[in-house]
C-alpha positions as CSV (number, residue, x, y, z in Angstrom):
1,X,3.7,-21.6,-8.2
2,X,0.6,-20.8,-6.5
3,X,-2.1,-23.1,-7.9
4,X,-2.7,-25.4,-5.0
5,X,-3.2,-22.4,-2.6
6,X,-5.1,-20.1,-4.9
7,X,-7.6,-22.6,-6.1
8,X,-8.2,-24.5,-3.0
9,X,-7.7,-21.8,-0.4
10,X,-10.6,-19.6,-1.6
11,X,-12.0,-19.8,1.8
12,X,-13.3,-16.2,1.8
13,X,-16.4,-15.2,0.0
14,X,-17.1,-11.6,-1.0
15,X,-20.4,-10.2,0.3
16,X,-22.1,-8.3,-2.4
17,X,-21.9,-4.4,-2.4
18,X,-24.9,-2.2,-1.8
19,X,-26.8,-1.3,-4.8
20,X,-26.2,2.4,-4.6
21,X,-22.5,2.1,-4.6
22,X,-20.6,3.3,-7.7
23,X,-18.2,0.4,-7.7
24,X,-15.9,-0.5,-10.7
25,X,-15.3,-4.3,-10.7
26,X,-13.0,-6.4,-12.8
27,X,-11.6,-9.8,-12.4
28,X,-9.2,-12.3,-14.2
29,X,-6.8,-15.1,-13.7
30,X,-3.2,-15.0,-12.5
31,X,-0.4,-17.4,-11.7
32,X,-2.0,-20.1,-13.8
33,X,-5.6,-20.6,-13.0
34,X,-5.9,-18.5,-9.8
35,X,-8.7,-15.9,-9.8
36,X,-8.6,-12.3,-8.7
37,X,-11.2,-9.7,-8.1
38,X,-10.7,-6.0,-7.9
39,X,-13.4,-3.5,-6.7
40,X,-13.0,0.1,-6.2
41,X,-15.0,3.4,-5.9
42,X,-15.2,5.1,-9.3
43,X,-12.3,7.7,-9.8
44,X,-12.7,10.4,-12.4
45,X,-9.0,10.2,-13.5
46,X,-8.7,6.5,-13.8
47,X,-10.3,4.5,-16.5
48,X,-11.1,0.9,-16.0
49,X,-8.8,-0.2,-18.7
50,X,-5.9,1.7,-17.2
51,X,-6.5,0.0,-13.8
52,X,-6.7,-3.4,-15.4
53,X,-3.4,-2.8,-17.2
54,X,-1.6,-1.7,-14.0
55,X,-3.0,-4.7,-12.0
56,X,-2.0,-7.1,-14.7
57,X,1.6,-5.7,-14.6
58,X,1.9,-6.1,-11.0
59,X,0.7,-9.7,-10.9
60,X,3.0,-10.6,-13.8
61,X,6.0,-9.1,-11.9
62,X,5.2,-11.0,-8.7
63,X,4.9,-14.2,-10.6
64,X,8.1,-13.6,-12.5
65,X,10.0,-13.0,-9.3
66,X,8.5,-15.6,-6.9
67,X,7.0,-18.5,-8.8
68,X,8.2,-22.0,-8.3
69,X,6.1,-23.1,-11.2
70,X,7.9,-20.9,-13.7
71,X,11.3,-22.3,-14.1
72,X,12.7,-19.1,-15.4
73,X,11.5,-17.0,-12.4
74,X,14.1,-15.2,-10.1
75,X,13.2,-17.7,-7.3
76,X,13.5,-20.8,-9.5
77,X,16.9,-19.8,-10.7
78,X,18.1,-19.5,-7.1
79,X,16.5,-22.8,-6.2
80,X,18.0,-24.6,-9.2
81,X,21.6,-23.4,-8.4
82,X,23.5,-25.8,-6.2
83,X,26.0,-23.4,-5.1
84,X,26.2,-22.2,-1.5
85,X,26.8,-18.5,-2.0
86,X,25.4,-15.0,-1.7
87,X,22.6,-14.3,-4.3
88,X,21.6,-10.8,-5.2
89,X,17.9,-10.4,-4.9
90,X,15.4,-8.0,-6.3
91,X,14.0,-5.5,-3.7
92,X,10.5,-7.1,-3.7
93,X,11.8,-10.6,-3.4
94,X,14.2,-9.6,-0.6
95,X,11.2,-7.9,1.3
96,X,9.1,-11.0,1.1
97,X,11.8,-13.4,2.3
98,X,12.9,-10.9,5.1
99,X,9.2,-10.9,6.4
100,X,9.0,-14.7,6.1
101,X,12.1,-15.1,8.2
102,X,10.9,-12.8,10.9
103,X,7.6,-14.8,11.0
104,X,9.5,-18.0,11.2
105,X,11.4,-16.7,14.2
106,X,8.3,-15.6,15.9
107,X,6.6,-18.9,15.4
108,X,9.6,-21.0,16.3
109,X,9.8,-22.5,12.9
110,X,6.1,-23.3,12.4
111,X,6.3,-21.1,9.3
112,X,9.2,-22.1,7.2
113,X,9.7,-21.2,3.4
114,X,12.3,-23.9,3.1
115,X,9.7,-26.7,3.7
116,X,9.5,-27.1,-0.1
117,X,11.4,-30.5,-0.3
118,X,8.8,-32.1,2.0
119,X,5.9,-30.4,0.2
120,X,7.2,-31.7,-3.1
121,X,7.9,-35.2,-1.7
122,X,4.3,-35.6,-0.7
123,X,3.2,-34.4,-4.1
124,X,1.8,-31.0,-3.2
125,X,4.5,-29.1,-5.3
126,X,4.7,-28.3,-8.9
127,X,5.7,-31.8,-9.8
128,X,5.2,-35.3,-8.4
129,X,2.6,-37.8,-7.4
130,X,0.5,-37.4,-4.3
131,X,1.4,-40.5,-2.2
132,X,3.0,-41.5,1.2
133,X,6.7,-41.4,0.8
134,X,9.3,-43.8,2.3
135,X,10.5,-42.8,5.7
136,X,14.0,-42.6,4.5
137,X,12.8,-40.1,1.9
138,X,11.2,-37.9,4.5
139,X,14.5,-38.0,6.6
140,X,16.4,-37.0,3.6
141,X,14.1,-34.1,2.9
142,X,14.4,-32.9,6.5
143,X,18.1,-32.5,6.1
144,X,17.3,-29.8,3.4
145,X,14.7,-27.9,5.6
146,X,15.4,-25.2,8.1
147,X,14.9,-21.4,7.9
148,X,18.0,-20.9,9.8
149,X,20.0,-22.1,6.6
150,X,19.0,-18.7,5.1
151,X,21.1,-15.6,6.0
152,X,20.2,-12.1,4.6
153,X,22.3,-9.1,4.0
154,X,20.0,-6.1,4.5
155,X,22.5,-3.7,3.0
156,X,23.3,-5.6,-0.1
157,X,19.8,-7.1,-0.3
158,X,21.3,-10.5,-0.8
159,X,20.7,-14.1,0.4
160,X,23.0,-16.8,1.5
161,X,22.1,-20.4,1.1
162,X,23.9,-22.3,3.9
163,X,23.4,-25.6,2.1
164,X,23.6,-25.9,-1.6
165,X,20.3,-27.8,-2.2
166,X,18.2,-25.4,-0.2
167,X,14.8,-24.9,-1.8
168,X,12.6,-21.9,-1.0
169,X,8.9,-22.0,-1.5
170,X,7.0,-18.7,-1.0
171,X,3.5,-20.2,-1.7
172,X,2.3,-19.4,1.8
173,X,3.2,-15.7,1.7
174,X,3.6,-14.4,-1.8
175,X,-0.1,-14.6,-2.5
176,X,-0.8,-12.2,0.3
177,X,2.2,-10.1,-1.0
178,X,0.6,-9.9,-4.5
179,X,-2.6,-8.7,-2.9
180,X,-0.7,-5.9,-1.1
181,X,1.1,-4.9,-4.3
182,X,-2.2,-4.6,-6.2
183,X,-3.5,-2.4,-3.5
184,X,-0.4,-0.2,-3.5
185,X,-0.8,0.1,-7.3
186,X,-4.4,1.3,-6.9
187,X,-3.3,3.8,-4.3
188,X,-0.6,5.2,-6.7
189,X,-3.5,5.9,-9.1
190,X,-5.3,7.9,-6.5
191,X,-7.8,5.2,-5.6
192,X,-8.4,5.1,-1.8
193,X,-11.5,3.1,-1.6
194,X,-11.0,-0.5,-2.9
195,X,-11.1,-4.3,-2.2
196,X,-8.5,-6.6,-3.7
197,X,-9.1,-10.4,-3.5
198,X,-6.8,-13.0,-4.8
199,X,-7.6,-16.7,-4.3
200,X,-9.5,-15.8,-1.1
201,X,-6.9,-13.4,0.4
202,X,-8.3,-9.9,0.8
203,X,-7.1,-6.3,1.3
204,X,-9.5,-3.4,1.8
205,X,-9.1,0.3,2.2
206,X,-11.6,3.1,2.6
207,X,-15.3,2.3,2.0
208,X,-17.5,0.9,-0.6
209,X,-19.9,3.8,-0.7
210,X,-20.1,6.7,1.8
211,X,-19.5,5.1,5.2
212,X,-20.5,1.6,4.2
213,X,-17.8,-0.8,5.2
214,X,-16.4,-3.6,3.1
215,X,-17.9,-6.8,4.4
216,X,-16.1,-10.2,4.0
217,X,-17.6,-13.5,4.7
218,X,-15.6,-16.4,6.0
219,X,-17.0,-19.5,4.2
220,X,-18.1,-22.4,6.3
221,X,-16.1,-25.5,5.8
222,X,-19.1,-27.7,6.4
223,X,-22.0,-26.2,4.3
224,X,-21.7,-27.1,0.6
225,X,-23.7,-24.1,-0.6
226,X,-20.8,-21.7,0.2
227,X,-22.5,-20.0,3.0
228,X,-20.6,-17.9,5.5
229,X,-19.9,-19.0,9.0
230,X,-19.0,-15.4,10.0
231,X,-19.2,-12.0,8.3
232,X,-16.8,-9.3,9.3
233,X,-16.2,-5.6,8.6
234,X,-12.6,-5.1,7.6
235,X,-12.4,-1.7,6.0
236,X,-8.7,-0.6,6.1
237,X,-7.5,-4.1,6.9
238,X,-6.5,-7.4,5.3
239,X,-7.6,-11.0,6.0
240,X,-6.1,-14.3,4.9
241,X,-7.4,-17.9,5.5
242,X,-5.6,-21.1,5.4
243,X,-7.3,-24.4,5.6
244,X,-6.9,-28.3,5.4
245,X,-10.3,-29.5,4.4
246,X,-9.9,-29.1,0.5
247,X,-6.5,-29.8,-0.4
248,X,-5.5,-33.3,0.6
249,X,-5.3,-37.0,-0.5
250,X,-6.4,-40.3,1.0
251,X,-4.2,-43.4,1.3
252,X,-5.0,-46.4,3.5
253,X,-8.2,-44.8,4.6
254,X,-6.3,-41.8,6.1
255,X,-6.4,-38.2,4.9
256,X,-3.1,-36.4,4.3
257,X,-3.2,-32.6,4.4
258,X,-1.2,-30.4,2.1
259,X,0.0,-28.5,5.2
260,X,3.4,-29.9,6.1
261,X,5.1,-29.6,9.5
262,X,8.6,-28.3,8.9
263,X,9.8,-30.1,12.0
264,X,8.6,-33.6,11.0
265,X,8.4,-33.5,7.2
266,X,4.9,-34.9,7.5
267,X,1.4,-33.5,6.9
268,X,-0.1,-32.0,10.0
269,X,-2.3,-34.4,12.1
270,X,-4.5,-32.3,14.2
271,X,-8.1,-31.1,14.5
272,X,-7.7,-27.5,13.2
273,X,-9.7,-27.1,10.0
274,X,-8.9,-23.5,9.1
275,X,-7.4,-20.2,10.4
276,X,-8.2,-16.7,9.5
277,X,-6.0,-13.8,10.4
278,X,-6.7,-10.1,10.1
279,X,-3.7,-7.8,9.8
280,X,-2.9,-4.4,8.3
281,X,-1.1,-6.1,5.4
282,X,-2.2,-9.2,3.6
283,X,1.4,-10.7,3.4
284,X,1.7,-11.0,7.1
285,X,-1.9,-12.3,7.4
286,X,-1.2,-15.0,4.8
287,X,2.0,-16.2,6.6
288,X,0.5,-16.1,10.0
289,X,-2.6,-18.1,8.9
290,X,-0.4,-20.8,7.6
291,X,1.7,-20.8,10.8
292,X,-1.5,-21.4,12.8
293,X,-2.4,-24.3,10.6
294,X,0.9,-25.9,11.4
295,X,0.6,-25.2,15.1
296,X,-2.9,-26.7,15.4
297,X,-5.8,-25.6,17.7
298,X,-4.1,-25.9,21.2
299,X,-0.8,-24.3,20.4
300,X,-2.4,-22.0,17.9
301,X,-4.7,-20.5,20.5
302,X,-1.7,-20.2,22.9
303,X,0.3,-18.3,20.2
304,X,-2.7,-16.0,19.2
305,X,-3.4,-15.1,22.8
306,X,0.4,-14.6,23.7
307,X,1.0,-12.3,20.7
308,X,-2.4,-10.5,20.4
309,X,-3.1,-12.0,17.0
310,X,-6.5,-11.2,15.3
311,X,-7.6,-14.7,14.5
312,X,-10.6,-16.9,13.9
313,X,-10.1,-20.7,14.0
314,X,-12.5,-23.4,13.0
315,X,-11.6,-26.8,14.6
316,X,-13.1,-30.2,15.4
317,X,-13.5,-31.4,19.0
318,X,-15.4,-34.6,20.2
319,X,-16.8,-35.0,16.7
320,X,-18.2,-31.4,16.5
321,X,-17.1,-28.4,14.6
322,X,-16.3,-25.5,17.0
323,X,-14.9,-22.0,16.6
324,X,-12.5,-19.7,18.4
325,X,-12.5,-16.0,18.1
326,X,-9.6,-14.0,19.6
327,X,-10.6,-10.9,21.6
328,X,-9.0,-8.4,18.9
329,X,-10.7,-10.2,16.1
330,X,-14.2,-9.7,17.7
331,X,-14.1,-5.9,17.1
332,X,-14.4,-6.7,13.2
333,X,-17.6,-9.0,13.5
334,X,-20.6,-7.8,11.7
């Protein structure tokens, strides 16, 4: 489900903890080859093995519900059904799709979980070859795309596909959701000081040690040594980054980004390189970062300013790399 995002969107780098902090750290792989990291302040009633077990259970459950790579997942079974009817959803899947739909409305469709047919057509999905498709194929894919083709029943927790061949892809929001779920699992164990990172998306609560904040570095898209272009303090918040500079293919001397514009069915063609969004929950930050990558630098800035989004954009202008920091994002700068 999430490989292209989890591997290639590890934009954020974790700044090392202070030496005197009693931090428990473990890491692993999830959803294929995606890496995750969990750091938390030592808790007297929680063993490391117990924490690992609980986190692994959460990640397996998210994948089994929302993966498009696992053909037996809850979402894959709905996608494979070509019947236009109401589908009963698990509470977790319903919550993610409901949030996605609200963000789609807020961004006028820049974020759209039904863009999957176009994503797959350009070869960025679970199957297929990365190549420029025929115009007729793009037009055919567009007929299957549109978040308004999804209806939700909040009482029955069910979903209606208005068109039978509707395909839902949660790759741009489920990663952030997984981060939040792991955080909730840690909190349920009594852990209040932690940092969770999955494929570059981060959630923090409390502090590393004493009053020392969790510091997260946003990696420079230019420097090859992995250095940070900005370091921020986000204790108690989450951050997600989406970018265009690693996951693409070349054809005819032109670069084609993995970020697909739901309104055109084509990869976006603008100068926005990456977008980072801070939010209370990582699921929303994840989706908003993707929406900004679709909107581009000009429309993205306008959306950020109009809606008070905490965002940091890296873009190209006149052959130079520039940055934009929203007013509310500035308060988290180191």
